[in-house]
C-alpha positions as a Markdown table, in Angstrom:
| # | Residue | x | y | z |
|---|---|---|---|---|
| 1 | Met | 85.6 | 1.4 | -42.7 |
| 2 | Ala | 83.5 | 3.3 | -45.1 |
| 3 | Glu | 81.2 | 6.0 | -43.7 |
| 4 | Gln | 77.5 | 4.7 | -43.7 |
| 5 | Leu | 75.1 | 7.2 | -45.5 |
| 6 | Ser | 71.7 | 7.6 | -44.1 |
| 7 | Leu | 68.7 | 7.4 | -46.2 |
| 8 | Leu | 67.4 | 10.5 | -44.8 |
| 9 | Asp | 70.8 | 12.4 | -45.6 |
| 10 | Trp | 70.1 | 11.8 | -49.3 |
| 11 | Ser | 68.0 | 13.9 | -51.5 |
| 12 | Pro | 67.6 | 13.6 | -55.2 |
| 13 | Pro | 68.0 | 16.6 | -57.5 |
| 14 | Gln | 64.8 | 18.8 | -57.2 |
| 15 | Ala | 64.2 | 19.0 | -60.8 |
| 16 | Ala | 63.9 | 15.1 | -61.0 |
| 17 | Leu | 61.1 | 15.0 | -58.5 |
| 18 | Ala | 58.3 | 17.0 | -59.8 |
| 19 | Phe | 57.1 | 19.6 | -62.2 |
| 20 | Glu | 57.4 | 23.2 | -61.2 |
| 21 | Glu | 54.0 | 24.2 | -59.8 |
| 22 | Arg | 53.8 | 27.2 | -61.8 |
| 23 | Arg | 54.3 | 25.3 | -64.9 |
| 24 | Val | 51.5 | 22.8 | -64.6 |
| 25 | Arg | 49.0 | 25.0 | -62.6 |
| 26 | Ala | 45.4 | 24.6 | -64.1 |
| 27 | Ala | 41.7 | 25.0 | -63.2 |
| 28 | Thr | 41.1 | 21.1 | -63.9 |
| 29 | Leu | 43.1 | 17.9 | -63.4 |
| 30 | His | 42.8 | 17.3 | -67.1 |
| 31 | Gln | 44.2 | 20.8 | -67.8 |
| 32 | Arg | 47.0 | 20.0 | -65.3 |
| 33 | Ile | 47.9 | 16.8 | -67.1 |
| 34 | Ala | 47.9 | 18.4 | -70.4 |
| 35 | Arg | 50.2 | 21.1 | -69.3 |
| 36 | Ala | 52.6 | 18.4 | -67.8 |
| 37 | Val | 52.5 | 16.6 | -71.1 |
| 38 | Gly | 53.5 | 20.0 | -72.7 |
| 39 | Val | 56.4 | 20.7 | -70.4 |
| 40 | Ala | 57.7 | 17.0 | -70.7 |
| 41 | Leu | 57.6 | 17.0 | -74.5 |
| 42 | Ala | 59.4 | 20.6 | -74.4 |
| 43 | Glu | 62.2 | 19.4 | -72.2 |
| 44 | Cys | 62.8 | 15.9 | -73.3 |
| 45 | Gly | 65.3 | 17.1 | -75.9 |
| 46 | Arg | 63.8 | 15.4 | -79.0 |
| 47 | Pro | 61.4 | 16.3 | -81.6 |
| 48 | Arg | 57.8 | 15.5 | -81.1 |
| 49 | Ala | 57.9 | 13.3 | -84.4 |
| 50 | Gln | 60.6 | 11.1 | -82.8 |
| 51 | Val | 58.7 | 10.9 | -79.6 |
| 52 | Ala | 55.5 | 10.0 | -81.5 |
| 53 | Arg | 57.6 | 7.2 | -83.2 |
| 54 | Glu | 58.8 | 5.7 | -80.0 |
| 55 | Met | 55.4 | 5.9 | -78.4 |
| 56 | Ala | 53.9 | 4.1 | -81.5 |
| 57 | Thr | 56.5 | 1.5 | -81.3 |
| 58 | Tyr | 55.9 | 1.0 | -77.5 |
| 59 | Leu | 52.2 | 0.7 | -78.0 |
| 60 | Gly | 52.2 | -1.1 | -81.4 |
| 61 | Glu | 49.6 | 1.5 | -82.8 |
| 62 | Pro | 49.8 | 4.8 | -84.5 |
| 63 | Val | 50.9 | 8.0 | -82.6 |
| 64 | Ser | 51.2 | 11.1 | -84.5 |
| 65 | Pro | 53.0 | 14.5 | -83.6 |
| 66 | Ala | 49.5 | 16.0 | -84.0 |
| 67 | Met | 48.1 | 13.8 | -81.3 |
| 68 | Leu | 51.0 | 14.8 | -79.1 |
| 69 | Asp | 50.0 | 18.6 | -79.7 |
| 70 | Ala | 46.4 | 18.0 | -78.8 |
| 71 | Tyr | 47.5 | 16.1 | -75.6 |
| 72 | Ala | 49.7 | 19.0 | -74.6 |
| 73 | Ser | 46.9 | 21.4 | -75.2 |
| 74 | Pro | 44.9 | 22.5 | -71.9 |
| 75 | Gly | 42.1 | 23.6 | -74.2 |
| 76 | Arg | 41.4 | 20.7 | -76.2 |
| 77 | Asp | 39.0 | 18.6 | -74.0 |
| 78 | Ser | 38.2 | 16.3 | -76.8 |
| 79 | His | 41.8 | 14.9 | -76.9 |
| 80 | Arg | 42.7 | 13.6 | -73.3 |
| 81 | Ile | 45.8 | 11.3 | -73.0 |
| 82 | Gly | 44.8 | 7.9 | -71.7 |
| 83 | Ala | 46.7 | 5.6 | -69.4 |
| 84 | Ala | 48.4 | 3.6 | -72.0 |
| 85 | Arg | 49.3 | 6.7 | -74.0 |
| 86 | Leu | 50.8 | 8.3 | -70.9 |
| 87 | Met | 52.8 | 5.2 | -70.1 |
| 88 | Ala | 54.2 | 5.4 | -73.7 |
| 89 | Leu | 55.0 | 8.9 | -73.3 |
| 90 | Ile | 57.0 | 8.3 | -70.1 |
| 91 | His | 58.8 | 5.5 | -71.9 |
| 92 | Ala | 59.6 | 7.8 | -74.8 |
| 93 | Thr | 60.7 | 10.8 | -72.7 |
| 94 | Gly | 62.0 | 9.2 | -69.6 |
| 95 | Asp | 60.3 | 11.6 | -67.7 |
| 96 | Arg | 59.3 | 10.4 | -64.3 |
| 97 | Arg | 57.6 | 13.7 | -63.3 |
| 98 | Leu | 54.7 | 12.5 | -65.3 |
| 99 | Leu | 54.2 | 9.5 | -62.9 |
| 100 | Gln | 54.9 | 11.8 | -59.7 |
| 101 | Leu | 52.1 | 14.2 | -61.0 |
| 102 | Leu | 49.7 | 11.3 | -60.7 |
| 103 | Ala | 51.2 | 10.1 | -57.3 |
| 104 | Glu | 51.2 | 13.4 | -55.4 |
| 105 | Pro | 47.4 | 14.0 | -54.8 |
| 106 | Phe | 47.7 | 10.7 | -52.9 |
| 107 | Gly | 50.7 | 11.6 | -50.8 |
| 108 | Trp | 52.8 | 9.2 | -52.7 |
| 109 | Ala | 56.2 | 9.6 | -54.3 |
| 110 | Val | 57.7 | 7.9 | -57.2 |
| 111 | Ile | 61.1 | 6.4 | -56.7 |
| 112 | Glu | 63.5 | 3.9 | -58.3 |
| 113 | Ala | 63.0 | 0.4 | -57.3 |
| 114 | Arg | 66.6 | 0.1 | -56.2 |
| 115 | His | 65.9 | 2.3 | -53.3 |
| 116 | Leu | 63.0 | 0.0 | -52.0 |
| 117 | Ala | 65.3 | -2.1 | -49.8 |
| 118 | Leu | 66.8 | 1.0 | -48.1 |
| 119 | Ile | 63.2 | 2.3 | -47.5 |
| 120 | Glu | 62.1 | -0.9 | -46.1 |
| 121 | Ala | 65.1 | -1.2 | -43.8 |
| 122 | Ala | 64.4 | 2.3 | -42.5 |
| 123 | Leu | 60.8 | 1.5 | -41.8 |
| 124 | Leu | 61.8 | -1.7 | -39.9 |
| 125 | Arg | 64.3 | 0.5 | -38.0 |
| 126 | Glu | 61.5 | 2.8 | -37.0 |
| 127 | Gln | 59.3 | -0.1 | -35.9 |
| 128 | Glu | 62.2 | -1.4 | -33.9 |
| 129 | Asp | 62.7 | 1.8 | -32.1 |
| 130 | Glu | 59.0 | 2.0 | -31.3 |
| 131 | Ile | 59.0 | -1.4 | -29.8 |
| 132 | Arg | 62.1 | -0.7 | -27.8 |
| 133 | Arg | 60.5 | 2.6 | -26.5 |
| 134 | Arg | 57.2 | 0.6 | -25.6 |
| 135 | Arg | 59.2 | -2.1 | -23.9 |
| 136 | Glu | 61.3 | 0.3 | -21.9 |
| 137 | Ala | 58.1 | 2.2 | -20.7 |
| 138 | Leu | 56.5 | -1.2 | -19.7 |
| 139 | Met | 59.7 | -2.0 | -17.8 |
| 140 | Arg | 59.7 | 1.4 | -15.9 |
| 141 | Arg | 56.1 | 0.9 | -15.1 |
| 142 | Ala | 56.6 | -2.6 | -13.9 |
| 143 | Arg | 59.5 | -1.4 | -11.4 |
| 144 | Gly | 57.0 | 1.1 | -10.1 |
């Protein structure tokens, strides 16, 4: 019989979870997002022109490498990346850290959908354990 792995024993590679704080640290949220865009572009392994083309195809509207440069510049307050363009950037780069950057302030985590059933099963197990503990405590009290 195969050994059953525990969800709590698994951990994804650290690099896949979030940006290194030192690389996206900024005074404002807009600057933090711009820095993250810059890191994602630098690390995706493709020229900005190719990323721009893929984003343009995804959106059905023009995106230029100059726009990407502006989105990645913390000092360019007039060129902040919008939600649709951020989605296109995630599509083009495959960098889920951009989503994680948005989720972190709320105490959330971005995970692959294929893990949802395991997480739900773990939550149900926790609820079952809590119900069992409460039932046992009530039985002890009833026995007096």
